[in-house]
Backbone bond lengths (Angstrom), bond angles and torsions (degrees), N, CA, C in turn:
res aa  C-N    CA-C-N  psi(-1)  N-CA   C-N-CA  omega(-1)  CA-C   N-CA-C  phi
1 M - - - 1.466 - - 1.527 109.95 -
2 A 1.329 117.23 127.71 1.453 121.54 -176.68 1.529 110.45 -71.34
3 L 1.300 115.20 144.11 1.460 120.91 178.36 1.516 109.85 -81.67
4 S 1.323 115.76 145.88 1.452 120.65 177.22 1.530 109.63 -74.38
5 A 1.334 116.28 165.58 1.463 120.71 179.53 1.531 110.85 -62.38
6 E 1.337 116.93 -37.02 1.463 120.46 179.94 1.520 111.18 -65.83
7 E 1.344 116.81 -40.97 1.465 120.22 178.86 1.521 110.96 -66.65
8 R 1.338 117.02 -39.46 1.466 120.08 177.84 1.522 110.94 -63.96
9 N 1.327 117.22 -39.44 1.460 121.02 178.42 1.532 111.40 -64.57
10 R 1.337 115.89 -40.85 1.460 119.46 177.82 1.528 110.86 -64.41
11 G 1.339 116.15 -39.02 1.446 120.02 178.64 1.517 111.55 -64.52
12 R 1.344 116.57 -42.68 1.461 119.77 178.45 1.531 110.81 -65.36
13 A 1.324 117.29 -36.21 1.466 120.76 179.34 1.526 110.55 -64.78
14 R 1.354 115.82 -42.20 1.465 119.60 178.14 1.522 110.95 -63.61
15 E 1.332 115.68 -44.03 1.458 119.46 179.02 1.525 111.06 -61.92
16 G 1.355 115.55 -39.03 1.463 119.10 178.86 1.513 112.27 -65.37
17 A 1.335 117.20 -40.06 1.464 120.99 179.66 1.520 110.84 -65.75
18 I 1.335 116.32 -41.34 1.470 120.39 178.94 1.515 110.68 -65.72
19 K 1.330 116.26 -42.58 1.466 120.04 179.49 1.526 110.69 -63.40
20 T 1.340 115.90 -40.05 1.459 120.01 178.61 1.514 111.04 -62.55
21 L 1.341 116.62 -45.87 1.461 120.76 179.96 1.520 110.79 -63.06
22 L 1.324 116.96 -44.91 1.462 120.40 -179.06 1.525 111.37 -65.20
23 G 1.337 116.57 -33.83 1.457 119.58 177.82 1.519 111.67 -63.56
24 G 1.345 116.40 -41.67 1.465 120.17 177.03 1.510 112.05 -66.00
25 L 1.325 116.62 -41.69 1.468 120.86 178.77 1.518 111.60 -64.17
26 E 1.330 116.12 -40.81 1.462 119.87 -179.43 1.530 110.64 -65.03
27 Y 1.337 116.42 -40.48 1.456 119.07 178.73 1.526 110.72 -64.98
28 A 1.345 116.92 -44.21 1.468 120.87 179.55 1.527 110.92 -63.88
29 R 1.337 117.10 -31.71 1.465 120.23 179.37 1.522 111.00 -71.80
30 Q 1.324 117.11 -39.15 1.462 120.50 -175.63 1.526 112.85 -85.20
31 N 1.324 117.51 -27.94 1.451 120.71 178.30 1.532 108.49 -94.43
32 K 1.328 116.60 106.80 1.462 121.27 -172.58 1.519 112.62 -59.20
33 V 1.312 117.48 -44.39 1.466 121.03 -176.10 1.519 110.79 -64.61
34 V 1.320 117.37 -48.66 1.459 120.82 -179.11 1.526 110.65 -63.58
35 G 1.332 117.09 -42.04 1.457 120.15 179.07 1.516 112.30 -61.42
36 V 1.337 116.90 -43.27 1.461 120.55 179.80 1.525 111.00 -68.89
37 L 1.330 117.08 -35.66 1.463 120.40 177.31 1.525 111.18 -62.14
38 I 1.323 116.83 -44.78 1.466 120.41 179.25 1.518 110.39 -66.73
39 L 1.331 116.94 -41.92 1.457 120.52 178.47 1.532 110.65 -64.60
40 S 1.326 117.80 -40.17 1.458 121.23 178.75 1.525 111.34 -64.96
41 T 1.330 116.20 -35.98 1.463 120.08 176.20 1.526 110.47 -64.04
42 A 1.326 116.54 -41.55 1.459 120.14 177.64 1.525 111.18 -64.45
43 V 1.338 117.52 -41.54 1.464 121.25 178.30 1.528 110.33 -62.18
44 M 1.333 116.37 -42.63 1.461 120.98 178.52 1.527 110.87 -61.38
45 T 1.334 116.52 -42.67 1.455 120.36 -179.20 1.522 111.54 -67.82
46 I 1.318 116.89 -43.34 1.464 120.81 -176.28 1.523 111.38 -67.81
47 F 1.319 116.92 -47.42 1.467 120.23 -171.02 1.529 114.19 -99.47
48 G 1.340 116.90 -17.87 1.455 119.18 -176.24 1.507 115.52 -105.46
49 F 1.320 117.27 -45.85 1.456 119.73 -172.33 1.521 114.67 -65.24
50 P 1.331 121.01 -28.61 1.470 119.89 -178.41 1.525 114.85 -59.71
51 Y 1.330 118.66 -10.96 1.465 117.95 179.34 1.524 111.05 -62.99
52 M 1.337 117.69 -29.12 1.463 120.05 176.61 1.522 110.77 -77.66
53 T 1.327 116.91 -33.36 1.466 120.46 175.70 1.519 110.53 -63.92
54 L 1.330 116.20 -37.69 1.459 121.68 -177.96 1.523 113.50 -86.11
55 L 1.339 117.07 -2.11 1.465 120.18 -175.57 1.532 113.66 -55.12
56 P 1.332 120.29 -47.22 1.466 118.32 178.97 1.528 113.26 -58.81
57 A 1.334 116.31 -38.91 1.467 119.47 178.69 1.518 110.99 -69.79
58 I 1.335 117.31 -34.79 1.462 120.32 179.07 1.524 110.39 -66.12
59 V 1.320 116.57 -43.21 1.463 120.01 178.22 1.521 110.49 -61.88
60 D 1.322 116.27 -37.80 1.464 120.64 -179.56 1.529 111.46 -71.98
61 K 1.329 116.55 -51.75 1.466 120.58 -172.15 1.531 113.66 -83.86
62 T 1.326 116.46 -36.02 1.462 120.01 -174.47 1.524 112.35 -91.38
63 L 1.341 115.92 -44.48 1.465 119.28 179.04 1.532 112.28 -87.95
64 H 1.331 115.80 -6.94 1.468 122.07 176.66 1.537 112.44 57.33
65 L 1.332 114.03 43.72 1.460 120.56 174.34 1.522 107.74 -108.84
66 A 1.311 116.66 115.91 1.460 121.35 -173.69 1.524 111.27 -62.61
67 E 1.318 115.36 136.07 1.463 121.18 -179.66 1.526 110.49 -60.08
68 G 1.308 114.78 135.66 1.465 120.79 178.24 1.513 114.06 95.97
69 T 1.319 118.22 -16.11 1.460 120.99 179.27 1.534 109.87 -79.17
70 N 1.328 115.66 162.56 1.464 119.92 178.82 1.524 111.34 -62.72
71 G 1.339 116.62 -39.29 1.456 120.12 179.06 1.510 111.88 -61.92
72 Y 1.318 116.30 -39.06 1.465 121.51 178.80 1.522 110.47 -64.41
73 K 1.328 116.44 -47.68 1.460 120.59 -178.31 1.525 111.25 -64.13
74 Q 1.322 116.48 -40.63 1.454 120.04 179.36 1.521 111.44 -66.17
75 A 1.333 116.96 -39.85 1.459 120.62 -179.74 1.518 111.07 -63.69
76 V 1.330 116.95 -46.01 1.464 120.81 178.87 1.527 110.45 -61.52
77 A 1.331 116.26 -42.98 1.464 120.74 -178.79 1.527 110.93 -64.70
78 I 1.329 117.40 -42.09 1.470 121.25 -178.91 1.521 110.53 -64.62
79 I 1.318 117.31 -46.51 1.465 120.60 -177.91 1.522 110.89 -65.43
80 M 1.325 117.13 -40.81 1.465 119.80 179.13 1.524 110.88 -68.61
81 A 1.341 116.96 -36.64 1.466 120.06 179.69 1.529 111.23 -65.95
82 T 1.329 116.69 -43.58 1.465 119.33 178.79 1.522 111.27 -67.39
83 N 1.320 116.16 -34.19 1.460 119.61 175.86 1.521 110.72 -63.80
84 G 1.329 116.65 -43.64 1.458 120.40 177.84 1.516 112.33 -64.72
85 L 1.341 116.58 -37.29 1.463 120.33 177.36 1.525 110.41 -63.40
86 G 1.331 116.21 -43.88 1.456 119.75 177.46 1.518 112.07 -62.86
87 A 1.340 116.81 -40.07 1.465 120.74 178.69 1.524 111.06 -62.27
88 M 1.339 116.64 -39.81 1.464 119.89 178.29 1.521 111.09 -63.85
89 V 1.335 116.38 -43.18 1.466 120.34 178.29 1.526 110.30 -62.26
90 G 1.344 116.99 -41.95 1.457 120.35 179.03 1.517 112.38 -62.38
91 A 1.334 116.85 -43.41 1.459 120.62 -179.66 1.532 111.17 -65.55
92 L 1.325 116.84 -41.99 1.467 120.50 179.65 1.533 110.98 -67.41
93 S 1.322 116.03 -34.60 1.468 119.68 178.61 1.527 111.00 -64.17
94 V 1.325 116.06 -42.87 1.462 119.80 178.56 1.528 110.58 -65.57
95 A 1.342 116.00 -40.85 1.463 119.52 -179.78 1.523 112.42 -64.82
96 S 1.327 117.30 -26.80 1.461 120.87 -177.85 1.529 113.41 -87.20
97 L 1.323 117.44 -4.64 1.465 119.89 -179.78 1.526 110.45 -66.80
98 P 1.317 118.35 138.59 1.474 119.73 177.14 1.523 110.56 -67.26
99 S 1.312 116.08 156.90 1.467 121.15 -176.03 1.518 112.44 -66.78
100 T 1.320 117.22 -18.27 1.463 120.53 -178.16 1.534 112.60 -78.26
101 V 1.320 117.80 -13.22 1.460 121.87 -178.05 1.526 109.35 -76.39
102 R 1.338 117.18 129.87 1.463 121.66 177.42 1.531 108.12 -80.75
103 R 1.304 115.72 98.78 1.466 121.05 -171.78 1.519 113.48 -63.94
104 N 1.334 116.56 -35.64 1.455 118.61 -176.77 1.531 112.31 -65.63
105 R 1.342 117.00 -21.51 1.462 119.82 178.76 1.523 112.28 -78.63
106 I 1.330 116.67 -17.87 1.465 120.38 178.83 1.527 110.61 -84.48
107 I 1.326 116.94 -24.13 1.459 122.08 -172.04 1.532 113.14 -55.98
108 P 1.348 120.31 -46.53 1.470 118.31 -179.68 1.521 113.30 -57.71
109 Y 1.324 116.94 -36.28 1.464 120.62 -178.11 1.538 110.93 -76.50
110 A 1.332 116.38 -35.11 1.461 119.15 175.00 1.524 110.61 -66.17
111 L 1.333 116.17 -40.43 1.452 120.19 177.92 1.529 110.86 -67.20
112 L 1.321 116.84 -36.92 1.468 120.85 176.17 1.526 110.11 -63.53
113 A 1.334 116.95 -41.84 1.466 120.70 177.75 1.531 110.77 -62.80
114 F 1.323 116.55 -37.37 1.459 120.55 177.45 1.524 110.66 -64.14
115 G 1.333 116.67 -45.59 1.461 120.03 179.36 1.520 112.60 -62.79
116 I 1.328 116.56 -41.82 1.465 120.16 179.18 1.528 110.45 -66.26
117 S 1.339 116.76 -39.25 1.465 120.35 177.60 1.520 111.16 -61.45
118 L 1.324 116.93 -42.30 1.468 119.85 179.03 1.522 111.13 -68.45
119 F 1.326 116.44 -34.36 1.462 119.81 176.79 1.529 109.75 -61.65
120 A 1.327 115.84 -46.22 1.466 119.67 177.48 1.521 111.26 -65.60
121 F 1.327 116.39 -38.52 1.472 121.34 179.62 1.528 110.70 -60.20
122 S 1.329 116.75 -40.73 1.464 120.66 -177.15 1.522 112.39 -69.11
123 L 1.339 117.07 -22.92 1.462 121.15 -177.58 1.526 112.85 -97.89
124 T 1.325 116.71 -7.46 1.462 120.73 -175.46 1.526 110.80 -80.28
125 R 1.326 114.80 138.73 1.472 120.79 -179.93 1.524 111.65 -123.12
126 S 1.319 117.26 14.38 1.460 123.09 179.73 1.523 109.48 -119.41
127 L 1.320 117.75 135.48 1.461 121.38 -178.63 1.517 111.59 -60.86
128 W 1.321 117.06 -47.07 1.457 119.35 -175.00 1.527 111.35 -70.57
129 L 1.311 117.74 -39.01 1.455 119.60 176.17 1.532 110.30 -66.72
130 M 1.329 116.38 -38.41 1.458 120.57 177.90 1.529 110.45 -63.34
131 S 1.319 117.16 -36.13 1.462 121.13 178.84 1.518 111.09 -66.40
132 V 1.333 116.73 -41.47 1.460 120.71 178.70 1.528 110.37 -64.42
133 V 1.326 116.46 -45.60 1.469 120.46 179.72 1.529 110.05 -64.35
134 S 1.335 116.47 -36.85 1.460 120.69 178.82 1.524 111.19 -62.39
135 A 1.336 116.88 -35.78 1.462 120.25 177.45 1.526 110.61 -64.45
136 F 1.330 117.17 -43.34 1.463 120.78 177.53 1.536 110.48 -63.88
137 A 1.336 116.21 -40.02 1.466 119.77 179.25 1.521 111.05 -64.13
138 G 1.331 116.89 -42.70 1.456 120.38 178.04 1.513 112.39 -62.85
139 A 1.342 116.52 -40.13 1.462 120.17 178.77 1.523 110.85 -65.76
140 A 1.325 117.20 -43.50 1.465 120.77 -179.09 1.527 111.07 -67.20
141 L 1.336 116.41 -40.40 1.467 120.51 178.85 1.516 111.31 -61.35
142 M 1.332 116.79 -50.16 1.466 119.88 -177.52 1.521 111.33 -69.48
143 T 1.336 117.04 -34.14 1.462 119.52 176.27 1.523 110.88 -62.25
144 T 1.335 116.12 -46.87 1.471 120.25 179.32 1.515 111.01 -61.39
145 N 1.324 116.64 -46.53 1.459 120.73 -177.31 1.531 111.32 -65.19
146 S 1.334 116.94 -43.69 1.464 120.26 -179.31 1.525 111.37 -66.64
147 L 1.329 116.33 -40.90 1.463 119.64 178.47 1.524 111.37 -63.54
148 A 1.342 116.22 -43.08 1.468 119.97 178.66 1.525 110.84 -63.55
149 N 1.319 115.70 -41.60 1.464 120.85 -179.81 1.520 111.07 -59.40
150 T 1.330 116.23 -53.07 1.466 119.48 -177.41 1.525 111.91 -68.15
151 S 1.332 117.40 -34.70 1.464 120.12 179.65 1.520 111.11 -65.87
152 I 1.332 116.60 -42.42 1.464 120.03 179.69 1.522 110.41 -65.89
153 Q 1.328 116.94 -43.88 1.468 119.67 -178.50 1.524 111.67 -64.22
154 S 1.332 116.91 -36.48 1.461 119.10 -179.54 1.527 112.13 -77.73
155 S 1.335 117.53 -22.56 1.461 121.35 -178.75 1.525 112.39 -85.36
156 A 1.333 117.32 -38.02 1.468 120.69 -175.09 1.525 110.67 -75.16
157 P 1.330 117.79 139.86 1.468 120.98 176.46 1.524 110.13 -68.25
158 P 1.324 118.15 154.36 1.473 120.94 -174.70 1.522 114.61 -53.87
159 H 1.344 117.73 -39.66 1.453 119.61 -175.43 1.527 112.93 -74.97
160 L 1.358 117.21 -10.55 1.462 120.71 178.38 1.527 112.52 -116.42
161 R 1.323 116.40 -2.35 1.468 119.35 -172.41 1.527 112.10 -61.80
162 G 1.319 117.31 -42.28 1.455 119.89 -179.60 1.522 112.24 -63.29
163 R 1.325 116.81 -40.73 1.463 121.22 179.93 1.533 110.95 -66.00
164 V 1.341 115.49 -43.70 1.462 119.04 -178.79 1.518 110.92 -68.63
165 M 1.331 117.52 -38.85 1.457 120.04 178.28 1.528 111.23 -67.13
166 G 1.327 116.39 -28.09 1.460 118.96 173.67 1.525 111.46 -62.36
167 L 1.335 116.16 -39.45 1.467 120.37 176.12 1.525 110.80 -65.61
168 F 1.339 116.17 -39.35 1.466 120.12 179.47 1.529 110.91 -63.33
169 V 1.322 116.62 -45.35 1.474 120.29 179.23 1.522 110.61 -63.28
170 T 1.330 116.65 -38.20 1.461 119.83 176.88 1.521 110.99 -63.95
171 A 1.334 116.50 -42.16 1.456 120.33 -180.00 1.519 111.87 -66.03
172 F 1.332 117.38 -31.87 1.460 120.50 -177.28 1.526 112.49 -88.70
173 M 1.334 116.93 -52.08 1.461 120.18 -173.88 1.530 113.11 -103.19
174 G 1.322 116.23 -30.29 1.463 119.23 -175.01 1.513 113.89 -65.35
175 I 1.344 116.89 -36.43 1.469 119.74 -178.32 1.522 112.49 -97.26
176 M 1.343 116.73 3.23 1.454 120.39 -179.32 1.531 112.61 -59.68
177 P 1.344 119.75 -45.32 1.469 118.92 178.05 1.527 113.31 -62.58
178 I 1.335 116.53 -34.45 1.463 119.98 -179.66 1.526 110.49 -68.41
179 S 1.340 116.58 -43.89 1.464 119.40 179.43 1.522 111.09 -66.10
180 G 1.344 116.75 -37.63 1.462 119.78 177.35 1.518 111.95 -63.08
181 L 1.323 115.85 -41.55 1.466 120.13 178.67 1.519 110.91 -65.74
182 A 1.340 116.81 -43.34 1.464 120.29 -178.29 1.523 111.48 -64.32
183 F 1.317 116.98 -45.66 1.465 119.56 -178.32 1.518 111.60 -76.58
184 G 1.329 117.02 -26.59 1.457 118.90 173.39 1.519 111.14 -64.57
185 T 1.326 116.05 -41.83 1.464 120.75 176.33 1.517 111.10 -65.57
186 L 1.343 116.22 -42.71 1.459 120.32 178.16 1.527 111.13 -62.33
187 G 1.325 115.87 -39.64 1.461 120.31 -179.94 1.520 112.97 -64.24
188 Q 1.323 117.29 -28.84 1.460 120.09 177.70 1.519 111.60 -67.11
189 F 1.322 116.95 -30.01 1.461 120.52 -176.62 1.537 112.87 -90.21
190 I 1.322 117.19 -39.51 1.463 119.23 -174.47 1.522 113.00 -115.02
191 G 1.322 117.58 -1.71 1.455 121.18 -178.00 1.519 110.99 98.65
192 P 1.331 117.92 142.25 1.468 120.26 -176.26 1.521 114.01 -63.19
193 S 1.323 117.66 -39.21 1.465 120.00 179.71 1.527 111.21 -65.66
194 N 1.333 116.97 -38.53 1.465 120.38 177.88 1.524 111.31 -67.34
195 A 1.329 116.84 -34.12 1.461 120.15 176.86 1.528 110.41 -64.74
196 V 1.345 116.59 -42.46 1.467 120.41 176.42 1.524 110.16 -63.50
197 L 1.321 117.11 -38.18 1.463 121.68 178.86 1.527 111.07 -60.18
198 I 1.326 116.84 -45.24 1.469 120.73 179.17 1.527 110.43 -62.37
199 G 1.318 116.21 -44.03 1.460 119.83 178.35 1.517 112.02 -61.32
200 S 1.331 116.82 -40.29 1.468 120.34 -178.82 1.522 111.10 -65.43
201 V 1.325 117.36 -38.91 1.466 120.76 178.47 1.530 110.41 -63.08
202 C 1.322 116.51 -40.63 1.470 120.41 177.90 1.530 110.71 -63.97
203 L 1.334 116.97 -40.54 1.464 120.54 178.63 1.525 111.74 -65.02
204 V 1.324 116.27 -44.26 1.459 120.30 179.26 1.532 109.97 -62.00
205 G 1.329 116.55 -43.39 1.454 120.02 178.96 1.520 112.20 -61.60
206 W 1.331 116.98 -43.19 1.467 120.59 179.78 1.523 111.02 -65.44
207 S 1.333 117.12 -43.14 1.459 120.08 -178.68 1.526 111.31 -66.49
208 I 1.317 117.55 -36.70 1.464 120.63 176.71 1.529 109.88 -64.29
209 W 1.337 116.22 -39.54 1.468 119.09 176.64 1.522 110.81 -63.12
210 L 1.334 117.69 -39.55 1.465 120.83 178.60 1.524 110.98 -61.45
211 V 1.340 116.19 -42.50 1.457 119.79 179.84 1.528 110.70 -66.66
212 A 1.331 116.92 -45.55 1.467 121.32 -175.16 1.533 111.99 -69.83
213 S 1.320 116.43 -38.32 1.468 119.93 -175.42 1.521 113.37 -85.84
214 K 1.328 116.63 -14.30 1.469 121.67 -175.35 1.530 110.47 54.09
215 A 1.331 114.86 40.22 1.461 120.13 -176.60 1.521 112.98 -67.30
216 L 1.328 117.32 -18.83 1.462 120.28 -179.91 1.523 112.65 -99.52
217 T 1.324 116.46 14.99 1.463 120.31 173.57 1.518 108.40 -78.92
218 P 1.320 118.56 121.33 1.473 120.37 -175.60 1.516 112.37 -59.33
219 S 1.323 115.41 142.02 1.463 120.74 173.86 1.524 109.27 -90.84
220 E 1.299 114.04 170.38 1.476 118.35 -179.18 1.517 111.94 -89.14
221 A 1.341 116.07 -0.49 1.471 118.49 -177.24 1.515 110.22 -68.54
222 G 1.293 116.48 143.24 1.457 121.14 179.73 1.510 110.47 -80.33
223 P 1.326 116.83 174.91 1.446 120.98 -178.86 1.507 111.96 -66.53
224 V 1.310 115.19 149.85 1.456 121.86 179.66 1.513 108.79 -90.87
225 S 1.286 118.32 134.25 1.451 121.28 178.33 1.514 109.64 -90.47
226 A 1.344 114.78 153.14 1.453 120.18 177.18 1.505 109.16 -150.92
């Protein structure tokens, strides 16, 4: 039975979407720096970002402020506000960097700062100290994300930039619900602060590997066509 014109168009659209996705994946596989940047973004999202998902439980279990009370609401608001302030400072800091700075070389240290901040956050039992640490965590998170974003865009060739950035967005936002669910479940068994602690150790370990291996040192290979 012959296919209608509409069915053929849908088939070509699906084939085009698959080809586009595979082209981005192939470029990320062959370009070491871009591949590691996307993988590092995924590691940051999986092991680092859930600390904000677990924040209400941390305020309840760690700071011992009962959910629904004014103290609880104020604590959550203060910690989130300081985190947002730190994120703004981190984003502005990256934007102010001169063009001569190799941004991808800063990423391992920004990610290390994020992991250390989360480690301190997981051990803190004071609202005000937790707020200060949260500001540092927000700054390190946004610095890492902004640096990775600009590094990937400047590394990918124009005809592949959209495909590669699609992978970056997936690594950052696409797996965020999955990491939140996984660490939320983990937090139920070992406590939310302990779950953040485990994530921070994984981040520190990954960032140390990035520094030691020099995995973000650009290669001399040219861009891959697709």
